[in-house]
Structures are given as structure tokens and as C-alpha cells.
TORMARLUM-823629 format. One line per field, with one value per residue (C-alpha): residue number from 1; x, y, z negated. Coordinates in Angstrom, 2 decimals, always signed. Each point is the difference from the previous one (the first is absolute). Layout:
BEGIN
pos = NUM	... $
u = X	... $
v = Y	... $
w = Z	... $
***
This chain:
BEGIN
pos = 1	2	3	4	5	6	7	8	9	10	11	12	13	14	15	16	17	18	19	20	21	22	23	24	25	26	27	28	29	30	31	32	33	34	35	36	37	38	39	40	41	42	43	44	45	46	47	48	49	50	51	52	53	54	55	56	57	58	59	60	61	62	63	64	65	66	67	68	69	70	71	72	73	74	75	76	77	78	79	80	81	82	83	84	85	86	87	88	89	90	91	92	93	94	95	96	97	98	99	100	101	102	103	104	105	106	107	108	109	110	111	112	113	114	115	116	117	118	119	120	121	122	123	124	125	126	127	128	129	130	131	132	133	134	135	136	137	138	139	140	141	142	143	144	145	146	147	148	149	150	151	152	153	154	155	156	157	158	159	160	161	162	163	164	165	166	167	168	169	170	171	172	173	174	175	176	177	178	179	180	181	182	183	184	185	186	187	188	189	190	191	192	193	194	195	196	197	198	199	200	201	202	203	204	205	206	207	208	209	210	211	212	213	214	215	216	217	218	219	220	221	222	223	224	225	226	227	228	229	230	231	232	233	234	235	236	237	238	239	240	241	242	243	244	245	246	247	248	249	250	251	252	253	254	255	256	257	258	259	260	261	262	263	264	265	266	267	268	269	270	271	272	273	274	275	276	277	278	279	280	281	282	283	284	285	286	287	288	289	290	291	292	293	294	295	296	297	298	299	300	301	302	303	304	305	306	307	308	309	310	311	312	313	314	315	316	317	318	319	320	321	322	323	324	325	326	327	328	329	330	331	332	333	334	335	336	337	338	339	340	341	342	343	344	345	346	347	348	349	350	351	352	353	354	355	356	357	358	359	360	361	362	363	364	365	366	367	368	369	370	371	372	373	374	375	376	377	378	379	380	381	382	383	384	385	386	387	388	389	390	391	392	393	394	395	396	397	398	399	400	401	402	403	404	405	406	407	408	409	410	411	412	413	414	415	416	417	418	419	420	421	422	423	424	425	426	427	428	429	430	431	432	433 $
u = +34.92	-1.61	+0.45	-2.57	-3.02	+1.46	+0.42	-3.44	-1.51	+1.95	-1.12	-3.62	+0.29	+1.47	-2.67	-2.68	+1.43	+0.49	-3.68	-0.10	+2.99	-1.59	-3.24	+1.94	+1.74	-3.19	-1.59	+3.28	+0.08	-3.66	+0.53	+2.91	-2.08	-2.85	+2.41	+1.43	-3.47	-1.05	+3.16	-0.56	-3.65	+0.99	+2.47	-2.67	-2.44	+2.64	+0.75	-3.70	-0.40	+2.97	-1.52	-3.38	+1.68	+1.88	-3.24	-1.75	+2.81	-0.07	-3.76	+0.33	+2.75	-2.12	-2.97	+2.19	+1.40	-3.50	-1.22	+2.95	-0.71	-3.65	+0.90	+2.45	-2.63	-2.54	+2.51	+0.87	-3.68	-0.58	+2.97	-1.23	-3.49	+1.40	+1.80	-3.04	-1.86	-3.51	-2.98	-1.33	-3.21	+1.99	+0.82	+3.15	+3.08	-0.83	-3.53	+1.36	+2.24	-2.28	+2.81	+1.80	-2.76	+1.05	-1.41	-2.51	-1.15	-2.17	+0.12	-2.63	+0.54	-2.87	+0.53	-2.71	+0.93	-1.36	+2.18	-0.03	+2.51	+0.54	-2.05	-2.02	-2.97	+0.14	-0.64	-0.47	+0.82	+1.14	+2.28	+1.08	+3.58	+1.56	-0.82	+3.00	+0.38	+2.96	+1.51	+2.79	+1.61	+3.11	+1.13	+2.64	+2.20	+2.11	-2.37	-3.07	-2.21	-2.40	-2.33	-2.34	-2.63	-1.73	-2.68	+0.23	-1.93	+1.17	-1.72	+0.42	+1.69	-0.73	+3.02	+2.12	+0.33	+0.14	+3.75	+0.50	-2.09	+1.53	-3.47	-1.41	-3.37	-1.27	+0.62	+2.01	-0.17	-0.23	+3.76	+2.88	+1.10	+2.63	+1.06	+3.31	+1.97	+2.28	+2.48	+0.55	+2.64	+2.79	+3.63	+1.11	-3.55	-0.24	-3.49	-0.77	-3.16	-0.89	-3.07	-2.16	+0.02	-0.27	+3.53	+1.72	-0.12	-1.13	-2.43	-3.19	+0.80	-0.12	-3.39	-3.14	-2.37	-2.74	+2.50	+1.17	-0.63	-1.75	-2.35	+2.53	+3.78	+2.23	+0.08	+3.77	-0.26	-2.84	+1.81	+3.41	-0.87	-3.45	-3.49	+0.72	+3.56	+3.16	-0.97	+2.33	+1.22	+3.43	+2.01	+0.74	+2.75	-0.13	+3.23	+0.04	-0.69	+3.00	-0.48	+2.33	-1.09	-3.60	-0.11	-0.64	+0.86	-1.55	+1.11	-2.23	+1.02	-2.45	+0.35	-3.22	-1.29	-0.74	-3.64	-1.19	-1.46	+0.59	+3.70	+1.12	-2.77	-0.58	+3.33	+0.58	+3.73	+1.59	-0.42	+1.82	-1.00	+2.01	-1.31	+1.68	-2.25	+1.05	-2.16	+0.55	-1.82	+0.20	-2.19	-2.95	-2.57	+1.99	+2.09	+1.47	+0.67	+2.01	+0.19	+1.65	-0.90	+1.59	-1.56	+1.56	-1.31	-0.31	-2.09	+2.31	-2.86	-0.44	+3.50	-1.39	+2.02	-1.72	+1.46	-1.93	+1.16	-2.41	+0.61	-2.45	-0.47	-2.36	-0.65	-2.38	-1.08	-2.29	+0.29	+0.14	-2.71	-2.41	+1.03	-3.60	-1.21	+2.89	+2.17	+1.76	+1.73	+1.89	+1.33	+1.55	+1.48	+1.59	+0.81	+2.44	-0.56	+1.83	-1.04	+2.69	-1.43	+2.38	+2.53	-2.41	-0.66	-3.53	-0.20	-2.75	-0.26	-2.60	-0.97	-2.32	-0.20	-2.54	-1.29	-2.43	-1.20	-2.07	-1.80	-2.34	-0.09	-2.25	+0.70	+2.98	+0.47	+2.69	+1.17	+2.29	+1.52	+1.31	+2.15	+1.16	+1.86	-0.71	+2.51	-1.41	+1.29	-3.22	-2.07	-0.33	+0.81	-2.94	-0.90	-2.46	-1.27	-1.95	-1.34	-1.89	-1.72	-0.37	-2.26	+0.77	-3.34	+1.99	+3.20	-2.05	-1.79	+1.34	-1.72	+1.85	-0.89	+2.52	+0.21	+2.46	+0.95	+2.04	+1.56	+2.46	+2.41	-1.78	-3.28	-3.33	-0.79	-1.84	-1.92	-0.85	-1.85	+0.52	-1.60	+1.61	-1.23	+2.51	-0.75	+1.93	-0.84	+2.55	+3.16	+1.87	-1.67	+1.21	+3.58	+2.75	+2.74 $
v = -16.28	+3.18	-0.93	-2.79	+2.30	+1.79	-3.26	-1.02	+3.15	-0.33	-3.58	+0.88	+2.94	-2.19	-2.65	+2.66	+1.55	-3.32	-0.44	+3.63	-0.52	-3.11	+1.88	+2.75	-2.48	-1.88	+2.76	+0.44	-3.67	+0.12	+3.01	-1.72	-3.08	+2.04	+1.80	-3.31	-1.44	+3.01	-0.27	-3.68	+0.65	+2.73	-2.37	-2.67	+2.42	+1.03	-3.63	-0.68	+2.89	-1.21	-3.47	+1.36	+2.03	-3.08	-1.98	+2.77	+0.20	-3.74	+0.14	+2.84	-1.88	-3.11	+1.95	+1.68	-3.37	-1.41	+3.00	-0.33	-3.69	+0.76	+2.58	-2.39	-2.70	+2.38	+1.15	-3.58	-0.89	+2.97	-0.99	-3.59	+1.20	+2.24	-2.97	-2.25	-0.30	+1.51	-2.32	-1.53	+2.05	+3.22	-1.14	+2.10	+1.08	+3.62	-0.07	+1.10	+2.84	+3.06	+1.57	+0.45	+2.19	+3.65	+2.78	+1.85	+3.58	+2.42	+3.79	+2.32	+3.70	+2.25	+3.72	+2.61	+3.41	+3.49	+1.73	+3.79	+1.03	+3.69	+1.41	-3.16	-1.84	-1.99	-3.74	-2.82	-3.66	-3.18	-2.85	-3.31	+1.21	-3.35	-3.57	-1.99	-3.71	-0.99	-3.51	-0.61	-3.21	-1.56	-2.55	-1.60	+1.06	+2.16	+1.46	+2.25	+1.23	+2.89	+0.51	+3.00	+0.06	+3.36	+1.67	+3.79	+2.95	+3.62	+3.14	+3.66	+2.73	+3.47	+1.86	-3.10	-1.42	-3.75	+0.28	+2.09	-2.37	-3.07	-1.13	-1.70	+0.58	-3.37	-2.33	-3.17	-3.48	-2.47	-0.31	-1.19	+3.02	-2.02	-3.62	-1.01	-2.42	+1.05	-2.01	+0.28	-1.43	+0.22	+0.07	+3.36	+1.34	+0.77	+0.42	-1.04	+0.68	-1.12	+0.72	+3.03	+2.42	+3.61	+1.33	+1.64	+3.65	+2.72	-0.37	-1.15	-1.95	-3.27	+0.94	-1.20	+2.77	-0.74	+0.32	+3.55	+3.00	+1.76	-1.35	+0.33	-0.31	+3.09	+2.06	-0.38	-3.80	-0.19	+2.45	-1.66	-3.63	-0.38	-0.41	-3.19	+0.77	-1.92	-3.68	-2.19	-3.59	-1.08	-0.78	+1.94	-0.43	+1.50	-0.04	-0.55	+3.13	+1.66	+1.63	+2.70	+1.58	+1.23	-0.32	-2.94	-0.06	-2.23	-0.39	-1.39	-0.76	-0.96	-1.00	-0.05	+0.22	+3.66	-0.29	+3.12	+2.38	+3.19	-0.69	-2.24	+0.23	-3.74	-0.87	-3.30	+0.52	-0.59	+2.71	+0.28	+1.40	+0.59	+1.27	+1.00	+0.46	+1.23	-0.35	+1.78	-0.99	+3.33	-0.77	-1.98	-0.04	+2.38	-0.70	+1.76	-1.58	+1.27	-1.66	+0.46	-1.95	-0.03	-1.53	-0.45	-1.64	+0.39	-0.72	-0.68	+0.12	+3.74	+0.74	+0.86	+0.09	+0.81	+0.91	+0.75	+1.00	-0.06	+1.39	-0.61	+0.82	-1.37	+0.85	-1.85	+0.52	-2.53	-0.07	-3.63	+0.44	+1.66	-1.43	-0.97	+3.57	+2.31	-0.26	+2.86	-0.59	+2.59	-1.09	+1.53	-1.14	+1.62	-1.51	+1.21	-1.68	+0.22	-1.60	+0.30	-0.68	+0.02	+1.82	+2.76	+0.28	+0.53	+0.64	+0.20	-0.01	+0.07	-1.22	+0.36	+0.75	-1.81	+0.15	-2.51	+0.00	-2.69	+1.70	-2.81	-3.71	+0.47	+3.49	+1.25	+3.38	+0.90	+2.24	-0.61	+2.75	-1.00	+1.99	-1.32	+1.38	-2.46	-1.16	+2.15	+3.56	+1.24	-1.38	+2.25	-1.06	-1.33	+0.59	-2.27	+0.17	-3.01	+0.08	-3.08	-1.55	-3.74	-1.99	-3.62	-1.61	-3.13	-1.60	-1.38	+3.20	+3.52	+3.13	+3.11	+3.49	+2.00	+3.35	+0.58	+3.53	+0.05	+3.01	+0.13	+2.93	+2.97	-1.90	-0.11	-2.02	-3.31	-1.85	-3.67	-1.55	-3.73	-2.63	-3.42	-3.24	-2.83	-3.41	-3.22	-3.69	-2.50	-0.03	+2.77	+3.37	+3.20	-1.19	+2.55	-2.58 $
w = -122.49	+1.03	+3.63	-0.12	+0.12	+3.06	+1.89	-0.99	+1.35	+3.29	+0.43	-0.54	+2.54	+2.74	-0.43	+0.23	+3.23	+1.90	+1.05	+1.06	+2.39	+1.42	+0.60	+1.86	+2.38	+0.97	+2.22	+1.90	+0.98	+1.02	+2.32	+1.75	+0.63	+1.47	+2.36	+1.19	+0.53	+2.09	+2.13	+0.63	+0.85	+2.52	+1.67	+0.16	+1.63	+2.55	+0.85	+0.38	+2.46	+2.06	+0.10	+1.11	+2.81	+1.21	+0.05	+1.97	+2.57	+0.43	+0.56	+2.58	+1.81	+0.11	+1.37	+2.65	+1.07	+0.18	+2.06	+2.38	+0.41	+0.70	+2.66	+1.64	+0.09	+1.55	+2.63	+0.87	+0.27	+2.32	+2.15	+0.22	+0.93	+2.75	+1.54	-0.01	+3.32	+0.11	-0.38	+3.19	-0.14	+0.43	+3.52	+0.44	-1.87	+0.90	-1.37	-3.36	+1.22	-0.08	-1.96	+3.34	+1.44	+0.39	-2.15	+2.17	-0.50	+1.95	-0.13	+1.50	+0.70	+1.15	+0.76	+0.49	+1.40	+0.61	+2.57	+0.35	+2.66	+0.69	+2.86	+0.80	-1.40	-3.21	-0.09	-2.49	+0.28	-1.71	+1.06	-1.46	-0.06	-0.94	-0.93	-1.13	-0.72	-2.13	-0.17	-2.48	-1.21	-1.50	+2.58	-2.20	-2.95	+2.31	+2.59	-0.07	+2.81	+0.55	+2.97	+0.46	+2.74	+0.54	+2.07	+0.12	+1.37	+0.06	-1.25	+0.91	-2.02	+1.33	+1.30	+0.67	+3.48	+0.42	+0.50	-3.16	-2.10	+1.61	+1.04	+3.05	+1.61	-1.11	-2.86	+0.36	-1.36	-1.29	+0.05	-2.18	-1.99	-1.86	-0.02	-1.52	-2.17	-2.80	-1.99	-3.75	-2.31	+2.57	-1.20	-1.27	-0.27	+3.74	+1.49	+3.58	+2.02	+3.54	+2.12	+0.72	-2.92	-1.10	-0.15	-2.97	+0.99	-2.36	-2.87	+1.70	+3.15	-1.96	-1.48	+1.71	+1.03	-2.53	-2.87	+0.81	-2.27	+2.89	+2.63	+2.85	+0.24	-0.32	+3.18	+0.50	-0.17	+2.52	+2.31	+0.08	-0.88	+1.57	-1.39	-1.96	-0.99	+0.93	+0.42	+2.09	+0.31	-1.20	-3.11	-3.17	-2.58	-3.48	-1.98	-3.78	-2.00	-1.62	-3.41	-1.29	-3.27	+0.28	+3.81	+2.32	+3.72	+2.68	+3.62	+2.78	+3.60	+2.76	+3.65	+2.04	+3.55	+0.73	+1.10	-1.83	+2.59	-1.98	-0.59	+2.85	+2.61	-0.42	+1.58	-1.75	-0.49	-3.39	-2.62	-3.32	-3.38	-3.15	-3.31	-3.26	-3.01	-3.45	-3.10	-3.32	-3.18	-1.82	-3.01	-1.33	+2.80	+2.22	+3.10	+3.02	+3.39	+2.98	+3.40	+3.39	+3.16	+3.43	+3.15	+3.43	+3.16	+3.75	+3.06	+2.92	+2.55	-0.45	-1.31	-3.44	-3.22	-3.29	-3.35	-3.17	-3.48	-2.93	-3.49	-2.85	-3.66	-2.66	-3.65	-2.27	-3.59	-1.69	-3.81	-1.16	-2.61	+2.49	+3.38	+0.78	-0.55	+0.94	+3.11	+1.79	+3.34	+2.05	+3.39	+3.08	+3.29	+3.05	+3.41	+2.66	+3.38	+3.32	+3.28	+2.65	+3.44	+2.99	-2.16	-0.98	-3.75	-1.26	-3.74	-2.59	-3.77	-2.72	-3.39	-2.95	-3.70	-2.18	-3.58	-1.56	-3.60	-1.67	-2.89	-1.08	+0.61	+3.05	+1.39	+2.02	+1.69	+2.48	+2.82	+2.96	+2.16	+3.47	+2.38	+3.39	+3.00	+2.84	+2.62	+2.78	-0.28	+1.57	-2.91	-3.06	-3.53	-2.02	-3.64	-1.77	-3.60	-1.28	-3.60	-1.18	-3.00	-0.55	-2.29	-0.79	-0.74	-0.79	+1.23	+2.92	+1.10	+0.58	+1.33	+1.21	+1.22	+2.00	+1.79	+2.87	+1.01	+3.23	+1.66	+2.87	+0.05	+1.49	+0.25	-1.86	-3.12	+0.32	-2.70	-0.57	-2.95	-0.57	-2.22	-0.40	-1.56	-0.48	-1.46	-0.39	-0.35	-1.19	-2.12	+1.86	-0.55	+1.67	+0.01	+0.59	+0.74 $
***
């Protein structure tokens, strides 16, 4: 009977511990429920974000469709309007086609000079060296045209004869300096030109006179190509450029009537020109260009055959971030010419080296050195040094000062001081082409 108190004590202990166990389990169940609620809430938030993104995409798609429909409607309305006949009060279907008028520009070029030849009196003067009218237009989606009408007068440089400078006693004009068609978008990227045009020889023959870095053309060009350069009538074909690594090559072939007096004595027979030009992009804002040009033609009336080989080099550095304020150009060109008359060869050669540096947005300084050995063996070689400084008042107006030192081999030194004012009216300003 002694066991009854033991069982009684055990029973009382269990009953006392039961609420404590229940109290210990209650927080565990509560924590689990909170975790589950947080998980479900996170999933609900994620689903809500997905739904909002789908709604936004649907709205953007709807707006894009509406914008596309609006653009299509506007294009259709424009097409319908273009097909409608003009009102009766316009009087003509062409009264609304001013868009077909060519772009017209005018360039003026005035040169003042102070000439100090050795051993004779000095003189001063000024001439309207050139007035040029430019007409340019797109004739249709495939054809463009350019026409340049000029009036020119010559000026004197001490130490250069009219033959050396390529000058005549009087000016000439007005005349068609260039007038040609050229086709774009042809199969294979071929370019075709037909008419009277400046030919692709050297670095500057394509440039119009008012766009040059100096007031006059390089001495070798004026000696072997004439005062205005090589301008003849014919056709030109430019093959698609070929790129290999950092270099790009271009080939041009031209067939023209040989009317150039300096090369062909105005014979009018066919002449042929081929040019290979290589371009290397060597870094940001830096490139190098090499070119070689060959010209051949004849004048059967005087049994004249002319060959000319031109080699040229150009380097340019214009940092992209400062291209408006810094621009360095170094160029050079050399020509080898042979005129064979009645089987007798007559050879000449010459060229130039040139440096130009743009050190602010408006100021450029430069120097060109010319050296020429003329055709006639009795004529001495000529050295010319021509430093210059140019100030661009604006893109329409440029002023330039230049000094020409000329000395024939074994002869005295001659001096000429030149001032040039160039201005332009219209959309095409001082184009280099």
C-alpha cells in the first residue's frame, strides 16, 4: 500500500507539466505560420509585378501600332495629294516645281600685288582674278549635274615668265570651266562622268582655284598642265573602291579629247588618263594617301606624242575632339613629262612640297616650295618659296597674305607680295571637289 503515495505524486506532476508543454509548442506553430504567410505574400508581389509588366508591354505595343497606322495614313495622304492636279489658278503643272531649280552659287576672288623684280622698277596692282558661277542639281534619282561658268584675269609674279606661270597676257572669259553629268547608284558601285571636267591628276587639279591653300597653283602644274590645270571633254570611269585591312584603293580611267595646249598643243586627238590612289586610315584623325597618275596623248598635226607621270603623297592629322581648331596637312607631288616631237624627246620634271597648319578656328599658316626644270633645255631650273597666312572671317569670307620668292638657277632673286580676298554666296562655298 506504500505505492499509492508514489502514484499520487506522479499523477500530480504530469498534470502540472501538461500546460507547460502546450505553452512551449504554441510559439513554434506561430513562427511556421508567419513564414508561410511571408512566402505567399512574396509570390503574390512577384505575380503582381509580372502582371504590371504584361500590361505595360501591351500598352506600348498598342501605341506603336497606333503610331505606325498614323504614319501610314499620313504617307497615303501625301501620295494622294501629289497625284491631285493643281488648282486652276496655278495655271501650270510646273508652277509648283521650284524644287527642280538648280542650286546657284557665286564666288569672287580679288588679288592685290606688289611686284619687286630684280633689276627693274617695282609696281603695284590689283585684279579681279576670278568670278565663278556654280549651278548644281539632281536631275533624277540616278543623275547629277554640275556647271561652272568663270571669268578670269591673270596677275604677275616677279621672276616667272608667262610660260613658266602658265599665264596669258590677258584674262579670258566668261567660259565654261566645267560642265558634266555624273551617274550614281550604278550596279557594282561604278561611277561614270561625261562632259567637260577637271581630270583626276595629282592632288589639286580637281580643286577650283579659289579653294587652294595658296593664291596660285603649284608651279609644276601650271608649267606642264597649263594655267588652269588639265580640263578636257570626255568620259571618266571610277571603279568601286577595294578595301584590304586599313587601306583602300581606287582606280579611275578617263578618255578625253586632247585639247590642252601645254600637253598636246591643242591637237584634239584622244588622250588617256589612269590613276591609282591608295588611302590608309592609320589612327583617329590621321590618314596617309599615295597616288600615281599616267597621261598619254598625241597631236598628229605636228607629230607630237606626250607622256606624263605624276606621283603624289598626302598626310593629314586632325584630332577628332579638336578638328575645328587643329589641322596639320603635309603634301607633295612630282611630275615627269616627255614631249616627243618628230621623234625627238623633250623632257621636263618638277614638283612641290607643302605644309599647312591650322592653329585656331580661323587662322592657318603654310609654306609651299616649288622646283621645276622646264621642257626647253635652254631654260634654267626655277625655285619658288611661297609662305602664306590665311584668316577665315567666316565660312563665306577668307583673307590671305602671301610672299613669293622666285629664283632661276644662276639668276637673281625676285619678290612678290600678294593679298587675296575670297567670298562666296550660295550653298557651295570654296569647294575642293
